[in-house]
C-alpha positions in Angstrom: 0.0 0.0 0.0 1.4 3.4 -1.0 2.6 5.7 1.8 0.2 8.5 2.6 1.5 11.9 1.6 1.3 13.1 5.2 3.3 10.2 6.4 5.8 10.6 3.6 6.4 14.3 4.4 6.8 13.6 8.0 9.4 10.9 7.3 11.4 13.2 5.0 11.4 16.0 7.4 12.0 14.0 10.7 14.8 11.9 9.3 16.3 14.6 7.0 16.5 11.9 4.2 14.7 12.0 1.0 14.3 8.8 -0.9 11.7 10.0 -3.4 10.5 13.2 -5.0 8.7 15.6 -2.7 7.4 17.4 -5.8 5.1 14.9 -7.5 2.8 15.3 -10.6 0.6 12.2 -10.2 -2.9 13.7 -10.7 -3.9 11.5 -7.9 -6.1 12.5 -4.9 -5.3 12.2 -1.3 -7.7 13.0 1.6 -5.9 15.1 4.1 -8.7 15.4 6.6 -12.5 15.0 6.7 -13.7 17.2 3.9 -10.3 18.1 2.6 -8.6 16.7 -0.4 -5.4 17.4 -2.4 -4.6 16.5 -6.0 -1.0 16.5 -6.8 -0.3 18.1 -10.1 1.6 21.0 -11.6 0.4 22.8 -9.6 -1.6 21.0 -6.9 -5.2 21.7 -6.2 -6.5 21.8 -2.6 -10.2 21.4 -2.1 -12.3 22.0 1.0 -15.9 20.7 1.2 -18.5 23.0 2.7 -22.3 23.0 3.1 -22.5 25.3 0.0 -20.2 23.4 -2.2 -16.5 23.0 -2.9 -13.8 25.6 -2.4 -10.8 25.0 -4.5 -7.4 26.6 -4.2 -5.8 26.9 -7.6 -6.8 25.2 -10.8 -3.5 23.7 -11.9 -2.0 24.4 -15.3 -3.4 24.3 -18.8 -2.3 20.7 -19.4 -3.4 19.2 -16.1 -6.7 20.9 -15.2 -8.8 18.3 -16.8 -7.0 15.4 -15.2 -7.3 17.2 -11.8 -11.1 17.5 -12.3 -11.4 13.8 -13.1 -9.7 12.9 -9.8 -11.9 15.4 -7.8 -15.1 14.2 -9.5 -14.3 10.6 -8.3 -14.2 12.1 -4.8 -17.2 14.5 -4.9 -19.9 15.6 -7.3 -20.7 18.7 -5.4 -20.6 22.0 -7.2 -17.6 24.3 -7.0 -18.7 27.3 -5.0 -15.4 29.2 -5.1 -12.0 29.0 -6.8 -9.2 30.8 -4.9 -6.1 31.7 -6.8 -3.0 31.7 -4.7 -1.3 33.8 -7.5 -1.5 34.4 -11.2 1.2 32.0 -12.5 -0.1 29.9 -15.4 0.4 26.6 -13.5 -2.1 27.9 -11.0 -4.8 29.6 -13.2 -4.4 27.9 -16.5 -6.5 24.9 -15.6 -9.5 27.0 -14.8 -11.0 26.3 -18.2 -11.6 22.7 -17.0 -13.5 24.1 -14.0 -15.6 26.3 -16.3 -16.4 23.3 -18.6 -17.3 21.2 -15.5 -19.8 23.9 -14.4 -21.3 24.5 -17.9 -21.6 20.8 -18.7 -23.6 20.2 -15.4 -25.8 23.3 -15.8 -24.3 25.0 -12.7 -23.0 28.5 -12.3 -19.3 29.2 -12.7 -17.4 29.2 -9.4 -16.7 32.5 -7.7 -13.1 33.2 -8.5 -11.3 35.1 -5.8 -7.8 36.6 -6.0 -5.6 39.5 -5.0 -6.1 42.9 -6.8 -2.7 42.6 -8.4 -3.7 39.3 -10.1 -5.6 40.7 -13.1 -2.8 43.2 -13.9 -0.4 40.2 -13.8 -2.6 38.4 -16.4 -2.7 41.5 -18.6 1.1 41.7 -18.4 1.4 38.1 -19.5 -0.9 38.7 -22.5 1.3 41.7 -23.5 4.5 39.5 -23.2 3.0 36.2 -24.5 6.0 35.6 -26.8 8.6 36.3 -24.2 6.9 34.1 -21.6 6.7 31.2 -24.1 10.4 31.6 -24.8 11.5 31.6 -21.2 9.3 28.7 -20.2 10.6 26.8 -23.1 14.2 27.3 -21.9 13.3 26.8 -18.2 11.2 23.7 -18.3 12.2 22.2 -21.7 15.8 23.3 -22.4 14.6 24.3 -25.8 16.0 27.0 -28.1 13.7 29.8 -29.4 13.7 28.1 -32.9 11.5 25.3 -31.5 8.6 27.7 -30.9 7.2 27.5 -34.3 3.9 26.5 -36.0 0.5 26.6 -34.4 1.8 26.5 -30.7 3.7 29.8 -31.3 0.5 31.5 -32.2 -1.5 30.4 -29.2 -1.6 32.9 -26.3 0.4 32.2 -23.2 -2.6 32.6 -21.0 -5.2 30.3 -22.6 -8.4 31.6 -24.0 -11.1 31.1 -21.5 -8.9 31.4 -18.3 -11.2 32.4 -15.5 -10.4 35.8 -13.9 -11.2 36.9 -10.4 -14.6 38.4 -9.9 -13.9 39.0 -6.2 -10.7 40.9 -5.4 -9.2 42.1 -2.1 -6.3 44.3 -1.0 -4.6 43.4 2.3 -6.8 40.7 3.8 -10.3 39.3 3.4 -12.4 37.0 5.6 -15.3 35.1 4.0 -17.6 32.3 5.2 -18.7 29.6 2.8 -21.0 26.9 3.8 -20.1 27.2 7.5 -16.3 27.3 7.0 -14.4 30.5 7.5 -11.5 31.4 5.1 -9.0 34.1 6.1 -7.1 35.4 3.0 -3.9 37.2 3.4 -1.9 39.1 0.8 1.9 38.5 0.7 4.7 39.7 -1.3 7.1 36.9 -2.2 7.5 34.9 -5.3 4.9 37.4 -6.8 3.2 40.6 -5.9 -0.3 39.1 -5.9 0.2 36.1 -3.6 -2.5 34.8 -1.3 -2.1 32.5 1.6 -5.2 31.4 3.5 -5.8 30.4 7.1 -8.8 28.0 7.6 -9.4 27.8 11.4 -12.0 25.0 11.0 -9.4 22.6 9.8 -6.3 24.4 11.4 -5.0 24.4 7.9 -3.0 26.8 5.7 -3.1 26.9 2.0 0.3 28.3 1.3 0.5 28.5 -2.5 4.2 28.9 -3.6 5.4 30.6 -0.4 6.8 27.1 0.4 7.7 24.7 -2.4 10.0 21.9 -0.9 12.9 23.6 -2.7 15.0 26.6 -2.0 12.6 29.5 -2.3 11.9 30.6 -5.9 13.2 34.1 -5.2 15.9 34.6 -7.8 14.5 33.3 -11.1 16.8 34.9 -13.7 14.1 35.3 -16.3 11.3 36.6 -14.3 10.2 39.8 -12.6 11.2 41.1 -9.1 10.7 38.8 -6.1 10.6 40.0 -2.4 12.6 37.9 0.0 12.0 39.9 3.3 8.3 40.1 2.8 8.4 36.4 1.9 10.0 35.6 5.1 7.5 37.9 7.0 4.7 35.9 5.5 6.2 32.6 6.7 6.5 34.2 10.2 2.8 35.2 10.1 1.8 31.7 9.1 3.9 30.2 12.0 2.0 32.5 14.4 -1.2 30.5 13.8 -2.1 27.2 15.6 -1.7 25.4 12.3 -1.8 21.6 12.3 -2.0 21.0 8.5 0.1 22.9 6.0 -0.6 22.6 2.2 1.7 24.1 -0.4 0.9 24.2 -4.1 4.0 22.3 -4.9 5.5 19.5 -2.8 4.0 17.5 0.0 1.6 18.7 2.6 2.9 18.8 6.2 1.1 17.7 9.4 1.9 18.6 13.0 2.3 22.0 14.5 5.8 21.8 15.7 7.0 20.2 12.4 5.3 22.9 10.4 6.7 25.8 12.5 10.2 24.4 12.4 10.1 24.3 8.6 8.5 27.8 8.2 11.0 29.4 10.6 14.0 27.7 8.9 13.0 29.0 5.5 12.3 32.4 6.9 15.6 32.6 8.7 17.5 31.5 5.5 16.0 34.3 3.5 16.5 36.9 6.2 20.2 35.9 6.6 20.8 36.0 2.8 19.3 39.5 2.6 21.3 40.7 5.6 24.5 39.3 4.1 24.0 40.9 0.6 22.9 44.3 2.0 25.8 44.4 4.4 28.2 43.8 1.5 26.4 46.4 -0.6 26.8 48.9 2.2 30.6 48.2 2.3 30.8 49.1 -1.4 31.2 45.6 -2.8 30.2 44.9 -6.4 27.7 42.4 -7.4 30.6 40.0 -8.6 32.2 40.4 -5.2 28.9 39.5 -3.5 28.2 36.5 -5.6 31.6 35.1 -4.9 31.5 36.0 -1.2 28.0 35.3 0.2 27.0 31.7 0.7 24.3 29.7 2.5 25.3 27.0 5.0 25.7 23.8 3.0 23.9 21.9 5.8 20.8 24.1 5.3 20.8 23.3 1.6 20.7 19.6 2.4 17.3 20.0 4.3 14.6 18.1 2.4 12.6 21.3 1.9 15.5 23.7 1.1 17.5 21.8 -1.6 18.5 24.1 -4.5 16.9 21.9 -7.1 14.6 24.6 -8.7 16.0 28.0 -7.9 19.3 28.5 -6.1 21.1 31.0 -3.7 23.3 32.5 -6.3 20.2 33.7 -8.3 18.5 34.9 -5.1 21.6 37.0 -4.4 21.4 38.7 -7.8 17.7 39.3 -7.2 18.4 40.9 -3.9 21.0 43.2 -5.5 18.4 44.2 -8.1 15.9 44.9 -5.5 18.1 47.1 -3.4 20.6 48.4 -5.9 19.3 48.4 -9.4 20.4 46.6 -12.5 24.0 47.9 -12.9 26.5 45.4 -11.3 29.1 48.0 -10.3 31.7 47.2 -13.0 32.2 50.5 -15.0 32.7 48.8 -18.4 29.3 47.2 -18.0 27.4 50.4 -17.5 27.3 51.1 -21.2 29.0 48.0 -22.6 30.2 47.2 -26.1 28.1 44.7 -28.0 28.8 41.1 -27.4 29.9 40.6 -31.0 32.2 43.6 -31.0 34.0 42.4 -27.9 34.2 38.8 -29.2 35.7 39.9 -32.5 38.4 41.9 -30.7 39.3 39.1 -28.3 39.3 36.5 -31.0 41.8 38.6 -33.1 44.0 39.0 -30.0 43.8 35.3 -29.4 44.7 34.4 -32.9 41.3 33.5 -34.1 37.9 32.3 -32.9 39.0 28.6 -33.2 41.8 29.3 -30.6 39.2 30.7 -28.2 37.0 27.6 -28.7 39.9 25.2 -28.2 40.9 27.0 -25.0 37.3 26.8 -23.8 37.3 23.1 -24.4 40.6 22.6 -22.4 39.1 24.7 -19.6 35.9 22.7 -19.6 37.8 19.4 -19.5 39.6 20.7 -16.4 36.4 21.7 -14.7 36.6 25.5 -15.2 33.2 25.5 -16.7 32.4 29.2 -15.9 35.3 30.6 -17.7 34.8 28.0 -20.5 31.3 29.2 -21.1 32.5 32.8 -21.5 35.2 31.9 -24.0 33.0 29.6 -26.1 30.3 32.2 -26.3 32.8 34.7 -27.6 34.1 32.3 -30.1 30.6 31.6 -31.4 29.8 35.3 -31.5 33.0 35.9 -33.5 32.4 33.0 -35.9 28.7 32.3 -35.8 28.8 30.0 -38.9 31.5 27.7 -37.6 30.2 24.1 -37.2 33.3 23.1 -35.3 32.9 25.9 -32.7 29.2 25.1 -32.3 30.0 21.5 -31.7 32.4 22.4 -28.9 29.8 24.9 -27.5 27.1 22.2 -27.5 29.4 19.8 -25.6 30.5 22.5 -23.1 26.9 23.5 -22.3 25.7 19.9 -21.9 28.7 19.2 -19.6 27.8 22.3 -17.6 24.1 21.2 -17.5 25.1 17.9 -16.0 27.1 19.7 -13.3 24.3 21.9 -12.2 21.7 21.2 -9.4 18.8 23.7 -10.2 16.2 23.1 -12.9 16.6 26.7 -14.0 20.4 26.4 -14.7 19.9 23.0 -16.3 17.2 24.3 -18.6 19.1 27.5 -19.7 22.3 25.6 -20.3 20.5 22.8 -22.2 18.9 25.5 -24.3 22.3 27.0 -25.2 23.6 23.5 -26.1 20.6 22.9 -28.4 21.1 26.3 -30.1 24.6 25.1 -31.1 23.4 21.6 -31.9 20.9 23.2 -34.4 23.7 25.5 -35.8 26.0 22.5 -36.3 23.3 20.5 -38.1 23.1 18.0 -35.2 19.7 16.2 -34.5 18.2 16.6 -31.1 14.8 16.1 -29.6 13.4 19.3 -27.9 11.5 18.6 -24.8 8.1 20.2 -24.4 7.6 22.5 -21.5 5.4 21.1 -18.8 3.4 24.3 -18.9 2.6 24.0 -22.6 1.3 20.4 -22.6 -2.2 20.2 -24.0 -5.0 18.5 -22.0 
């Protein structure tokens, strides 16, 4: 018999050992308490049964909303009274079309969609940048170069047509009672500026959204907009101040037990707070961004905790995001205030080195010796200086695949694989692009 999700998370946390993935996409339903169910997907959907119908937290993504509904309907045929968005990322709102179809096909009204007042502007921004968002998600989740975004899929909007938008909005906090169950919604800055976490006293339960993801906090994504580490930590402290007994994130395993939950929340909050303090202290001393990236670290033992492993985002990216939040986009190096073009610099250095091929060969030697950071600089310059060279692109593809294998975070792996595939394509090599998990059709 499969281990229950709450038993699994307790074992991971209590032993400090992880022998399976905490972040699962099974589309299977688990009952967490009487009248409370969770479907594990990308992202999860948490459902609370009330006397007036079901209250769902998030709808999962475009490719999983239908499968989530199938699992939920095997559990309950009650109408959906409300749909609460924890935030406006596509993997949380994109499956709402399935909820709309479920209501219409049964002759029921659409669920009341609830979200923070910043959520609709977020969706509007996504619609304005639909091409960019497809590109960055193709890199991040599929390791695919831009050239793979062609045909019908490239013409489809990033936010699917028919995505339900909030009809009930709030600013700082909102308390509502639905079918005898009270829901206390709280706004939080963190991964986004429109985040909602919800305290449900009846079940002593928190719906946390992405403020906790069983990975190092997604607070430094190099392709996304500003994140807010101190406010993120503050929201975790607020959650820890409740008498919570059941804690349900939108990615990763739910957690049971007050002391266990509080320990996890406080550890993540302390890690973010310490990282901000270290970066800002270095900024106050006049350090450049490069100095800070090289000098500020997170305790390796912290990064081994089951819920703080850097397998999605990573501390180095968070450091860069903290710099951007407190100091702007310039990194402190004078030549990078108004830099030359990449190609112009590459051509000059290739000439000094004796040709682009010399740069690429040196990059290969450095990569073989483990100096992958420097190797990537040199091979990019070689490719910029001689963009039509098959030999250079073959070396570049190998270097970036080697670097991908050496990285821990999904973000690094995806971007480096995308770079490798760019050069594979330029060199005429065959490769199979992986589809982004966010773009999979139902």
